ROPAZA-841990 format. One record per residue: residue in one letter; y, z, x of N, C-alpha, C in turn. Coordinates in steps of 0.05 Angstrom, whole numbers. Layout:
N
["A", [Y, Z, X], [Y, Z, X], [Y, Z, X]]
...
***
This chain:
361
["M", [700, -10, -588], [705, -35, -564], [700, -47, -577]]
["S", [720, -73, -560], [719, -102, -568], [695, -118, -553]]
["Q", [693, -140, -564], [664, -150, -561], [674, -164, -532]]
["K", [698, -167, -523], [699, -181, -493], [684, -155, -477]]
["D", [690, -128, -483], [670, -106, -471], [650, -114, -455]]
["Y", [635, -128, -469], [607, -134, -480], [600, -158, -457]]
["M", [620, -172, -455], [606, -200, -440], [617, -200, -412]]
["Y", [598, -215, -395], [605, -227, -370], [624, -248, -363]]
["D", [645, -244, -347], [646, -271, -335], [629, -282, -308]]
["D", [638, -300, -295], [624, -315, -280], [618, -301, -254]]
["K", [643, -280, -245], [638, -263, -221], [626, -250, -225]]
["D", [621, -225, -247], [608, -216, -266], [580, -216, -261]]
["D", [562, -244, -268], [539, -243, -261], [534, -255, -226]]
["H", [553, -258, -223], [550, -270, -195], [543, -238, -188]]
["D", [560, -228, -185], [560, -194, -177], [538, -181, -183]]
["H", [525, -181, -208], [495, -173, -220], [475, -180, -205]]
["D", [473, -211, -198], [457, -223, -183], [458, -211, -149]]
["E", [477, -204, -144], [477, -202, -113], [460, -172, -113]]
["H", [465, -147, -140], [465, -123, -130], [435, -124, -142]]
["L", [423, -146, -150], [398, -144, -165], [375, -156, -135]]
["E", [387, -174, -118], [375, -180, -93], [385, -155, -66]]
["Q", [397, -130, -84], [403, -109, -55], [383, -90, -64]]
["T", [381, -81, -86], [365, -69, -98], [341, -67, -94]]
["V", [331, -95, -84], [298, -88, -79], [300, -108, -59]]
["A", [315, -110, -39], [325, -131, -19], [299, -124, 8]]
["P", [287, -144, 21], [260, -146, 30], [262, -121, 57]]
["R", [239, -106, 59], [254, -91, 91], [237, -111, 119]]
["D", [246, -102, 137], [236, -114, 163], [212, -106, 166]]
["T", [197, -130, 161], [172, -129, 169], [161, -155, 197]]
["K", [183, -158, 208], [177, -176, 236], [153, -170, 249]]
["G", [159, -138, 254], [139, -126, 279], [112, -127, 262]]
["Y", [106, -125, 235], [79, -131, 230], [73, -157, 238]]
["Q", [92, -174, 230], [83, -197, 228], [74, -216, 253]]
["R", [87, -195, 278], [78, -198, 300], [53, -196, 313]]
["T", [45, -160, 299], [27, -151, 311], [4, -170, 296]]
["L", [12, -182, 265], [-19, -188, 253], [-31, -225, 264]]
["L", [0, -235, 272], [-7, -264, 291], [-17, -262, 312]]
["F", [-12, -247, 330], [-35, -238, 354], [-56, -228, 353]]
["S", [-56, -217, 335], [-89, -197, 323], [-102, -209, 308]]
["F", [-96, -238, 290], [-112, -257, 292], [-124, -275, 302]]
["I", [-99, -286, 329], [-105, -302, 347], [-137, -285, 358]]
["I", [-133, -270, 370], [-153, -253, 386], [-177, -255, 373]]
["I", [-176, -241, 347], [-201, -235, 331], [-216, -264, 321]]
["T", [-209, -277, 325], [-209, -307, 304], [-233, -319, 335]]
["G", [-220, -318, 354], [-230, -322, 381], [-254, -311, 386]]
["Y", [-256, -293, 385], [-281, -274, 395], [-305, -271, 378]]
["M", [-294, -278, 353], [-313, -277, 333], [-331, -302, 329]]
["F", [-325, -333, 342], [-346, -363, 352], [-360, -343, 363]]
["I", [-348, -332, 389], [-375, -313, 417], [-385, -302, 407]]
["E", [-383, -283, 392], [-397, -256, 377], [-419, -266, 354]]
["A", [-419, -295, 337], [-438, -311, 324], [-457, -323, 339]]
["I", [-455, -339, 351], [-466, -348, 378], [-482, -329, 391]]
["G", [-476, -303, 406], [-493, -295, 420], [-505, -277, 393]]
["G", [-497, -268, 371], [-518, -270, 356], [-537, -270, 350]]
["L", [-532, -302, 343], [-554, -316, 343], [-579, -324, 359]]
["L", [-564, -334, 387], [-589, -321, 417], [-593, -306, 422]]
["T", [-583, -282, 410], [-603, -256, 416], [-621, -244, 394]]
["G", [-610, -258, 370], [-633, -248, 345], [-633, -220, 334]]
["S", [-591, -213, 345], [-590, -184, 334], [-574, -183, 313]]
["L", [-588, -163, 294], [-571, -160, 259], [-542, -146, 268]]
["A", [-540, -131, 285], [-522, -115, 297], [-502, -130, 304]]
["L", [-510, -151, 322], [-480, -171, 328], [-480, -184, 309]]
["L", [-494, -196, 294], [-489, -217, 269], [-473, -202, 247]]
["S", [-485, -181, 242], [-457, -165, 211], [-432, -167, 226]]
["D", [-431, -151, 267], [-411, -149, 266], [-385, -176, 267]]
["A", [-403, -202, 280], [-393, -225, 273], [-368, -226, 244]]
["G", [-400, -225, 217], [-381, -228, 199], [-360, -215, 195]]
["H", [-363, -194, 200], [-340, -167, 192], [-326, -182, 217]]
["M", [-317, -189, 227], [-302, -209, 252], [-289, -224, 227]]
["L", [-304, -246, 216], [-292, -259, 202], [-285, -242, 176]]
["S", [-291, -226, 163], [-278, -213, 142], [-249, -211, 158]]
["D", [-244, -194, 184], [-223, -184, 196], [-199, -204, 196]]
["A", [-218, -231, 205], [-192, -258, 201], [-182, -262, 181]]
["I", [-199, -264, 166], [-186, -271, 143], [-162, -255, 118]]
["A", [-173, -222, 126], [-154, -200, 125], [-124, -195, 136]]
["L", [-134, -211, 158], [-107, -204, 181], [-90, -234, 175]]
["G", [-108, -250, 165], [-82, -284, 157], [-72, -270, 130]]
["A", [-93, -262, 115], [-84, -256, 81], [-59, -238, 76]]
["T", [-57, -206, 87], [-41, -201, 108], [-11, -207, 110]]
["L", [-16, -227, 131], [12, -231, 146], [26, -258, 124]]
["M", [1, -268, 108], [18, -284, 84], [30, -261, 65]]
["A", [13, -246, 56], [24, -226, 40], [64, -222, 46]]
["F", [57, -202, 83], [88, -205, 81], [106, -225, 83]]
["K", [93, -249, 79], [119, -268, 90], [127, -272, 59]]
["I", [96, -276, 41], [115, -275, 7], [128, -259, -1]]
["G", [121, -236, 10], [142, -213, -6], [158, -206, 10]]
["E", [171, -216, 26], [201, -232, 34], [215, -244, 17]]
["K", [208, -257, -3], [218, -269, -29], [240, -246, -43]]
["T", [267, -260, -37], [283, -237, -65], [277, -232, -90]]
["A", [287, -210, -91], [280, -208, -118], [296, -242, -145]]
["T", [290, -236, -172], [299, -267, -184], [294, -247, -212]]
["H", [305, -273, -228], [311, -258, -257], [284, -254, -273]]
["Q", [271, -266, -259], [242, -275, -272], [222, -246, -263]]
["K", [218, -246, -234], [213, -213, -211], [239, -197, -211]]
["T", [239, -182, -222], [263, -165, -213], [252, -145, -191]]
["F", [236, -141, -180], [229, -133, -162], [216, -142, -145]]
["G", [221, -168, -151], [209, -190, -118], [184, -190, -126]]
["Y", [173, -201, -92], [145, -203, -90], [126, -182, -69]]
["K", [139, -162, -72], [126, -136, -56], [99, -125, -65]]
["R", [88, -127, -96], [71, -122, -104], [41, -142, -102]]
["F", [56, -166, -82], [37, -182, -72], [19, -166, -56]]
["E", [31, -157, -34], [19, -138, -14], [-2, -115, -20]]
["I", [1, -97, -49], [-14, -89, -55], [-41, -110, -59]]
["I", [-32, -129, -74], [-53, -144, -90], [-77, -154, -64]]
["V", [-70, -161, -51], [-75, -173, -14], [-101, -140, -6]]
["A", [-78, -115, -3], [-94, -88, 0], [-122, -90, -22]]
["T", [-119, -98, -47], [-141, -89, -55], [-166, -107, -50]]
["V", [-165, -139, -45], [-179, -152, -44], [-190, -147, -17]]
["N", [-169, -144, 11], [-192, -139, 36], [-203, -107, 32]]
["G", [-195, -87, 4], [-210, -62, 9], [-235, -77, -20]]
["A", [-237, -88, -29], [-259, -96, -44], [-282, -115, -22]]
["T", [-266, -125, -11], [-280, -145, 18], [-300, -133, 31]]
["L", [-289, -102, 35], [-304, -83, 60], [-318, -78, 44]]
["V", [-319, -68, 33], [-347, -55, 5], [-361, -79, -3]]
["I", [-362, -103, -4], [-381, -121, -4], [-397, -128, 15]]
["I", [-373, -131, 42], [-391, -126, 62], [-408, -111, 73]]
["A", [-403, -88, 67], [-424, -65, 80], [-456, -70, 59]]
["L", [-442, -73, 36], [-477, -86, 17], [-484, -108, 29]]
["M", [-475, -123, 35], [-493, -143, 48], [-502, -130, 69]]
["I", [-492, -117, 89], [-514, -109, 114], [-532, -90, 101]]
["F", [-527, -72, 91], [-545, -51, 73], [-569, -66, 66]]
["Y", [-567, -97, 51], [-595, -113, 48], [-604, -125, 66]]
["E", [-588, -130, 94], [-599, -141, 110], [-616, -127, 122]]
["A", [-605, -105, 129], [-620, -80, 144], [-642, -68, 136]]
["I", [-645, -71, 109], [-671, -62, 102], [-697, -79, 104]]
["E", [-673, -112, 102], [-700, -131, 111], [-712, -120, 136]]
["R", [-694, -117, 148], [-700, -120, 182], [-714, -90, 189]]
["F", [-712, -79, 175], [-731, -48, 175], [-758, -50, 164]]
["N", [-757, -67, 148], [-788, -83, 134], [-802, -101, 161]]
["T", [-786, -123, 166], [-798, -134, 183], [-779, -146, 205]]
["P", [-783, -127, 226], [-772, -121, 250], [-770, -147, 271]]
["T", [-751, -157, 285], [-758, -181, 293], [-748, -172, 331]]
["E", [-761, -198, 350], [-753, -188, 378], [-722, -190, 378]]
["I", [-707, -168, 400], [-677, -176, 403], [-672, -184, 435]]
["A", [-647, -194, 442], [-652, -199, 467], [-628, -178, 475]]
["S", [-636, -154, 476], [-614, -123, 484], [-600, -123, 502]]
["Q", [-610, -146, 528], [-583, -142, 545], [-562, -158, 540]]
["G", [-573, -177, 532], [-548, -198, 511], [-532, -185, 498]]
["M", [-548, -162, 484], [-532, -159, 462], [-510, -142, 473]]
["L", [-526, -129, 483], [-508, -108, 504], [-474, -116, 516]]
["I", [-479, -138, 531], [-467, -150, 550], [-436, -166, 515]]
["I", [-450, -172, 503], [-433, -183, 473], [-414, -167, 462]]
["A", [-432, -147, 457], [-419, -124, 448], [-404, -102, 450]]
["T", [-405, -98, 479], [-380, -85, 503], [-370, -101, 496]]
["I", [-361, -124, 515], [-336, -141, 504], [-323, -146, 482]]
["G", [-335, -149, 463], [-330, -140, 426], [-311, -115, 419]]
["M", [-331, -90, 428], [-314, -75, 432], [-280, -73, 444]]
["L", [-281, -80, 474], [-258, -80, 481], [-232, -97, 475]]
["V", [-244, -128, 455], [-231, -139, 439], [-217, -117, 423]]
["N", [-234, -109, 407], [-233, -89, 381], [-213, -68, 387]]
["I", [-215, -54, 413], [-199, -36, 421], [-170, -48, 425]]
["L", [-174, -71, 434], [-138, -75, 437], [-117, -84, 419]]
["V", [-140, -107, 399], [-129, -111, 380], [-123, -82, 348]]
["A", [-131, -64, 354], [-138, -37, 348], [-111, -27, 353]]
["W", [-110, -24, 379], [-81, -16, 389], [-59, -26, 379]]
["L", [-57, -55, 387], [-32, -64, 376], [-26, -68, 348]]
["M", [-54, -65, 329], [-36, -55, 299], [-28, -31, 297]]
["H", [-47, -4, 310], [-36, 8, 307], [-7, 24, 322]]
["R", [-1, 9, 338], [23, 18, 349], [51, -3, 336]]
["G", [44, -26, 326], [52, -44, 310], [64, -37, 284]]
["S", [41, -9, 266], [52, 3, 251], [64, 19, 246]]
["S", [72, 41, 260], [76, 60, 266], [105, 65, 273]]
["G", [118, 39, 283], [154, 37, 282], [165, 18, 279]]
["D", [155, -3, 263], [170, -28, 265], [192, -26, 229]]
["D", [179, -13, 215], [185, -17, 188], [196, 2, 172]]
["H", [217, 10, 179], [223, 37, 163], [253, 28, 154]]
["H", [253, -1, 142], [279, -3, 133], [282, -4, 97]]
["G", [274, 22, 99], [268, 14, 59], [302, 11, 50]]
["H", [301, 14, 22], [313, 19, 10], [338, 44, 0]]
["S", [359, 44, 1], [379, 72, -16], [399, 57, -16]]
["H", [412, 79, -35], [439, 75, -42], [458, 97, -32]]
["G", [458, 90, 0], [469, 111, 8], [446, 125, 40]]
["T", [465, 137, 57], [450, 153, 77], [454, 174, 73]]
["S", [431, 192, 84], [436, 224, 80], [423, 237, 109]]
["D", [432, 258, 124], [415, 263, 136], [380, 266, 135]]
["S", [373, 274, 124], [346, 292, 104], [334, 261, 96]]
["A", [349, 241, 95], [340, 211, 85], [328, 200, 112]]
["A", [347, 208, 132], [345, 193, 156], [312, 207, 176]]
["D", [300, 230, 168], [284, 247, 176], [262, 243, 154]]
["I", [261, 225, 151], [232, 223, 133], [220, 201, 140]]
["K", [189, 216, 152], [170, 197, 165], [168, 178, 155]]
["A", [162, 149, 171], [156, 135, 153], [124, 136, 139]]
["P", [131, 121, 124], [98, 122, 103], [81, 104, 114]]
["V", [51, 99, 109], [41, 82, 109], [39, 59, 96]]
["N", [35, 39, 106], [41, 16, 92], [12, 3, 90]]
["L", [-4, 8, 57], [-20, -2, 44], [-34, -23, 64]]
["N", [-26, -48, 53], [-24, -69, 65], [-37, -73, 91]]
["M", [-25, -61, 117], [-28, -58, 137], [-51, -41, 148]]
["Q", [-50, -16, 135], [-73, 4, 136], [-106, -14, 138]]
["S", [-105, -35, 107], [-127, -48, 101], [-136, -58, 123]]
["A", [-119, -75, 132], [-127, -96, 145], [-127, -84, 180]]
["Y", [-117, -59, 181], [-124, -41, 212], [-146, -25, 196]]
["L", [-155, -13, 183], [-182, -13, 171], [-210, -33, 182]]
["H", [-193, -57, 177], [-219, -78, 177], [-231, -82, 201]]
["V", [-201, -76, 223], [-210, -73, 254], [-224, -52, 267]]
["L", [-214, -31, 257], [-230, 0, 266], [-251, -3, 259]]
["S", [-261, -9, 231], [-283, -10, 217], [-304, -24, 244]]
["D", [-292, -58, 253], [-312, -70, 272], [-310, -59, 291]]
["L", [-294, -45, 299], [-296, -28, 330], [-309, -13, 332]]
["L", [-327, -4, 309], [-350, 15, 298], [-374, 4, 306]]
["G", [-371, -20, 299], [-388, -36, 293], [-408, -53, 320]]
["S", [-384, -50, 341], [-385, -65, 371], [-405, -28, 378]]
["V", [-381, -13, 375], [-399, 14, 391], [-422, 20, 380]]
["A", [-430, 17, 347], [-463, 24, 348], [-481, 3, 359]]
["A", [-472, -17, 364], [-489, -46, 380], [-495, -41, 401]]
["I", [-467, -35, 419], [-473, -22, 440], [-497, 4, 437]]
["I", [-496, 24, 420], [-519, 38, 428], [-541, 33, 422]]
["A", [-546, 17, 402], [-571, 5, 381], [-576, -11, 413]]
["A", [-571, -27, 432], [-576, -41, 451], [-588, -29, 476]]
["L", [-578, 0, 478], [-589, 23, 502], [-606, 28, 490]]
["L", [-613, 41, 474], [-636, 55, 452], [-657, 34, 457]]
["M", [-656, 1, 459], [-666, -11, 457], [-686, -12, 484]]
["M", [-665, -14, 494], [-670, -23, 535], [-685, -1, 548]]
["G", [-675, 29, 532], [-686, 54, 548], [-713, 68, 534]]
["F", [-725, 61, 506], [-744, 72, 496], [-753, 52, 476]]
["G", [-746, 23, 483], [-758, 0, 460], [-757, 7, 431]]
["W", [-738, 28, 428], [-732, 26, 400], [-721, 3, 379]]
["I", [-735, -14, 381], [-733, -39, 356], [-713, -32, 335]]
["W", [-721, -17, 313], [-707, -4, 300], [-677, 2, 291]]
["A", [-674, 16, 323], [-649, 21, 327], [-625, 5, 319]]
["D", [-625, -22, 315], [-612, -40, 316], [-609, -38, 279]]
["A", [-620, -41, 268], [-624, -37, 236], [-608, -14, 230]]
["V", [-611, 4, 250], [-603, 39, 239], [-569, 46, 244]]
["A", [-572, 18, 274], [-543, 17, 270], [-520, 9, 255]]
["S", [-535, -8, 237], [-527, -29, 219], [-521, -14, 194]]
["V", [-533, -6, 189], [-526, 23, 167], [-508, 43, 174]]
["I", [-512, 50, 194], [-485, 70, 201], [-462, 59, 200]]
["V", [-451, 34, 206], [-428, 14, 208], [-432, 16, 185]]
["A", [-437, 5, 166], [-445, -6, 132], [-436, 20, 122]]
["V", [-436, 45, 125], [-431, 71, 113], [-402, 78, 117]]
["L", [-394, 73, 142], [-365, 74, 149], [-346, 51, 133]]
["I", [-359, 30, 128], [-340, 10, 117], [-339, 17, 94]]
["L", [-360, 22, 81], [-361, 17, 55], [-341, 53, 44]]
["V", [-336, 76, 64], [-319, 95, 61], [-286, 78, 54]]
["S", [-292, 61, 77], [-260, 52, 87], [-254, 38, 58]]
["G", [-277, 13, 57], [-263, -4, 32], [-261, 19, 10]]
["Y", [-275, 35, -1], [-266, 47, -26], [-238, 63, -31]]
["R", [-235, 71, -2], [-204, 90, -6], [-182, 65, 3]]
["V", [-182, 47, 11], [-164, 28, -2], [-167, 13, -24]]
["V", [-181, 10, -38], [-179, -3, -62], [-181, 25, -84]]
["R", [-182, 51, -74], [-166, 71, -97], [-141, 67, -100]]
["D", [-137, 68, -70], [-110, 77, -63], [-93, 51, -81]]
["S", [-102, 25, -68], [-92, 2, -84], [-81, 3, -112]]
["V", [-107, 9, -118], [-113, 17, -150], [-85, 29, -161]]
["H", [-92, 46, -152], [-67, 81, -158], [-39, 65, -168]]
["I", [-28, 57, -142], [-4, 39, -144], [0, 23, -165]]
["L", [-28, 6, -171], [-22, -22, -194], [-21, -6, -214]]
["M", [-29, 15, -219], [-34, 25, -252], [-11, 48, -247]]
["E", [10, 39, -234], [45, 61, -234], [31, 88, -229]]
["G", [10, 99, -210], [15, 122, -208], [31, 136, -188]]
["T", [35, 167, -184], [50, 175, -181], [52, 172, -152]]
["P", [68, 171, -140], [56, 172, -103], [43, 193, -92]]
["E", [31, 182, -71], [15, 215, -51], [49, 226, -46]]
["G", [41, 248, -48], [63, 266, -35], [86, 277, -49]]
["I", [84, 259, -75], [105, 272, -87], [89, 284, -120]]
["S", [104, 305, -122], [100, 323, -145], [121, 322, -162]]
["L", [120, 318, -196], [136, 311, -217], [149, 333, -214]]
["S", [134, 354, -216], [155, 382, -220], [176, 389, -205]]
["T", [168, 380, -173], [180, 386, -152], [211, 361, -151]]
["V", [202, 341, -177], [226, 323, -179], [245, 337, -197]]
["E", [230, 350, -210], [241, 357, -242], [266, 380, -235]]
["A", [244, 392, -213], [260, 425, -202], [290, 414, -180]]
["K", [289, 387, -170], [302, 377, -150], [333, 359, -172]]
["L", [318, 361, -193], [335, 351, -209], [364, 377, -224]]
["L", [339, 387, -232], [363, 413, -249], [368, 429, -233]]
["A", [365, 428, -205], [378, 450, -183], [408, 439, -195]]
["H", [415, 415, -204], [447, 412, -209], [459, 417, -226]]
["K", [480, 436, -221], [495, 455, -242], [492, 434, -265]]
["Q", [498, 411, -264], [507, 392, -298], [485, 382, -313]]
["V", [460, 391, -296], [429, 379, -314], [419, 397, -330]]
["Q", [417, 403, -354], [411, 424, -368], [376, 415, -372]]
["Q", [366, 393, -373], [338, 379, -384], [335, 357, -367]]
["V", [310, 359, -364], [302, 323, -353], [272, 321, -363]]
["H", [276, 302, -378], [251, 285, -385], [247, 252, -389]]
["D", [226, 241, -400], [214, 216, -400], [214, 220, -362]]
["L", [201, 224, -348], [207, 223, -321], [184, 210, -312]]
["H", [187, 194, -298], [176, 162, -281], [173, 168, -255]]
["V", [149, 167, -248], [159, 153, -211], [129, 141, -208]]
["W", [134, 121, -193], [115, 109, -177], [130, 80, -153]]
["S", [103, 75, -149], [113, 57, -122], [106, 28, -133]]
["I", [136, 13, -120], [137, -20, -125], [113, -25, -98]]
["T", [116, -20, -71], [94, -29, -55], [94, -3, -37]]
["S", [74, 2, -26], [67, 22, 10], [103, 33, 9]]
["G", [110, 55, 16], [135, 61, 14], [154, 54, -1]]
["L", [159, 43, -18], [179, 36, -28], [178, 49, -60]]
["N", [186, 71, -68], [175, 95, -90], [214, 79, -108]]
["A", [200, 87, -132], [225, 82, -153], [217, 106, -175]]
["L", [241, 112, -183], [233, 129, -215], [253, 131, -229]]
["S", [252, 138, -247], [262, 131, -283], [269, 154, -291]]
["C", [292, 163, -302], [288, 187, -325], [315, 184, -338]]
["H", [311, 207, -364], [332, 208, -374], [340, 242, -372]]
["V", [365, 251, -365], [378, 275, -356], [396, 289, -378]]
["V", [389, 313, -386], [402, 326, -409], [435, 342, -396]]
["V", [457, 330, -403], [478, 340, -396], [502, 357, -418]]
["N", [524, 359, -416], [539, 375, -433], [551, 349, -446]]
["G", [554, 342, -476], [557, 320, -486], [593, 309, -486]]
["D", [606, 332, -470], [635, 323, -466], [639, 305, -444]]
["M", [616, 306, -415], [615, 292, -394], [623, 258, -392]]
["S", [642, 265, -381], [654, 232, -383], [648, 210, -373]]
["I", [650, 189, -371], [633, 155, -365], [634, 170, -322]]
["S", [658, 170, -320], [671, 175, -288], [653, 194, -278]]
["A", [642, 227, -295], [639, 248, -280], [601, 240, -283]]
["A", [603, 218, -309], [568, 220, -300], [564, 202, -285]]
["S", [578, 180, -271], [572, 170, -249], [569, 184, -227]]
["M", [591, 202, -220], [578, 222, -203], [557, 222, -206]]
["L", [558, 250, -222], [519, 256, -224], [500, 245, -213]]
["I", [499, 220, -226], [489, 206, -218], [475, 199, -181]]
["A", [504, 190, -179], [501, 187, -148], [490, 209, -132]]
["D", [500, 236, -144], [490, 254, -128], [458, 258, -126]]
["L", [453, 249, -158], [418, 254, -153], [406, 240, -144]]
["E", [416, 211, -139], [414, 192, -117], [407, 204, -87]]
["Q", [422, 217, -82], [421, 236, -59], [394, 249, -56]]
["R", [399, 263, -78], [382, 285, -70], [355, 278, -73]]
["L", [350, 254, -85], [321, 239, -87], [321, 228, -65]]
["L", [333, 217, -48], [317, 199, -27], [313, 230, -2]]
["A", [318, 251, -9], [299, 274, 7], [275, 270, -6]]
["L", [268, 264, -16], [246, 263, -28], [228, 229, -27]]
["D", [235, 223, -15], [227, 191, -7], [231, 176, -28]]
["I", [259, 180, -54], [249, 155, -76], [268, 140, -71]]
["Q", [270, 117, -68], [296, 98, -62], [313, 92, -79]]
["H", [294, 72, -101], [314, 57, -128], [305, 74, -155]]
["V", [324, 83, -159], [327, 104, -182], [345, 93, -201]]
["T", [329, 94, -235], [356, 95, -255], [359, 119, -270]]
["I", [370, 123, -272], [380, 150, -289], [396, 152, -316]]
["Q", [393, 154, -341], [401, 160, -365], [405, 182, -368]]
["V", [435, 182, -378], [452, 210, -374], [455, 211, -412]]
["E", [453, 233, -423], [455, 226, -456], [463, 270, -454]]
["S", [473, 266, -479], [471, 303, -491], [448, 309, -498]]
["A", [452, 332, -507], [424, 350, -526], [421, 338, -561]]
["S", [454, 334, -561], [448, 314, -596], [432, 287, -592]]
["H", [433, 272, -574], [420, 245, -565], [385, 240, -583]]
["P", [380, 230, -604], [352, 230, -615], [336, 233, -592]]
["Q", [330, 225, -569], [312, 222, -555], [307, 252, -539]]
["T", [330, 266, -543], [324, 293, -527], [316, 309, -547]]
["Q", [323, 306, -571], [310, 317, -594], [278, 310, -600]]
["A", [275, 285, -594], [245, 275, -593], [228, 288, -580]]
["H", [237, 292, -548], [217, 305, -527], [215, 328, -528]]
["G", [232, 347, -545], [233, 371, -527], [230, 386, -505]]
["E", [215, 396, -497], [209, 411, -470], [191, 389, -453]]
["A", [183, 366, -473], [157, 346, -448], [171, 337, -427]]
["L", [154, 338, -412], [181, 318, -384], [159, 300, -385]]
["V", [134, 286, -392], [127, 263, -396], [129, 252, -417]]
["C", [127, 228, -425], [130, 222, -455], [112, 210, -453]]
["D", [88, 200, -482], [75, 183, -488], [83, 164, -497]]
["I", [94, 137, -486], [106, 120, -493], [84, 100, -521]]
["S", [55, 103, -513], [35, 90, -534], [38, 104, -567]]
["E", [57, 129, -574], [54, 145, -594], [83, 136, -608]]
["R", [97, 130, -588], [123, 128, -607], [135, 97, -624]]
["P", [132, 105, -639], [137, 77, -667], [169, 59, -658]]
["V", [176, 37, -664], [196, 24, -648], [210, 30, -668]]
["D", [204, 25, -690], [228, 28, -710], [238, 50, -723]]
["N", [228, 76, -714], [228, 95, -717], [260, 108, -710]]
["D", [273, 126, -717], [296, 142, -704], [292, 149, -685]]
["S", [271, 156, -673], [263, 174, -655], [251, 155, -627]]
["S", [254, 125, -627], [241, 111, -612], [260, 114, -592]]
["H", [258, 103, -571], [273, 91, -545], [298, 72, -553]]
["I", [321, 93, -558], [349, 81, -570], [345, 64, -548]]
["G", [363, 34, -537], [370, 27, -521], [356, 37, -490]]
["H", [326, 46, -495], [314, 45, -465], [289, 39, -472]]
["S", [270, 19, -459], [245, 8, -466], [226, 12, -432]]
["H", [205, 5, -435], [187, 3, -406], [177, -18, -417]]
***
């Protein structure tokens, strides 16, 4: 093959850049952004009302709920910013674009929930030791309004996250791919959990106020705060766990490597699959890379058709961004892997004949 076969002219380079942008083109998040903006305005406005009410009534449940509303406002603002930044297209430095920023923000939101829960625990213990008088009637009124506000925001976010954003990337369309249920956006989910746990805080404050008014149980305020803190802690842990799983390039939830392997091997021209990796770039945008072993006499044209067919098969598993290396059984990689589906790249010497020839992670 001549040297010119390896060179790009200006048109080729332009076409390559276009493909780079299309490969990881931003999904439509305008619906998410509108919902977040409305929610941010409502939450921020009532946060000040609840904080003032908590100070006037002396209720820890209201103050903790106001503090949580502050974290809600920050989380909603940060989530909105993450979607804005995530709209940036891929570049030569950020080849997957900025979609991972959404996951980073989700991680921070989840960690914030955990910190808030621990702070409420600490303050509740102080209240158990030194109970204070609480204006339960005022607490009841403010908590009830807070509950209605949180119900409105939670409804807006739930409606906004269930239908607007399923424009994921694909290398074509198929009936099976069209029927895939829209995945949960982890960034939106973390913000939604902030609001939902705040709603539970308002409900707990209402119950505590009723108990204090009916039975004089001053400690009910602290107990309600502890219950809310437990719920917040669990929600925060789940968001952090899921976010870290994505950041660690973990296999997406609901996708099994054995199922992916079976889907690829179902093609009559595929003899073996190895070096299989499946991960999420961000919530709902899954990627795959692998090596498939075929007959050594396969032409480049036939290999291209094979890859296109496999991409369509993988769309049915909600895997949109696919990179497949086609090789024969005599390829050094095939001989090095044997029957192993997953490779251990840390044990692979770089300059050895069995290293990743023409393929690196």
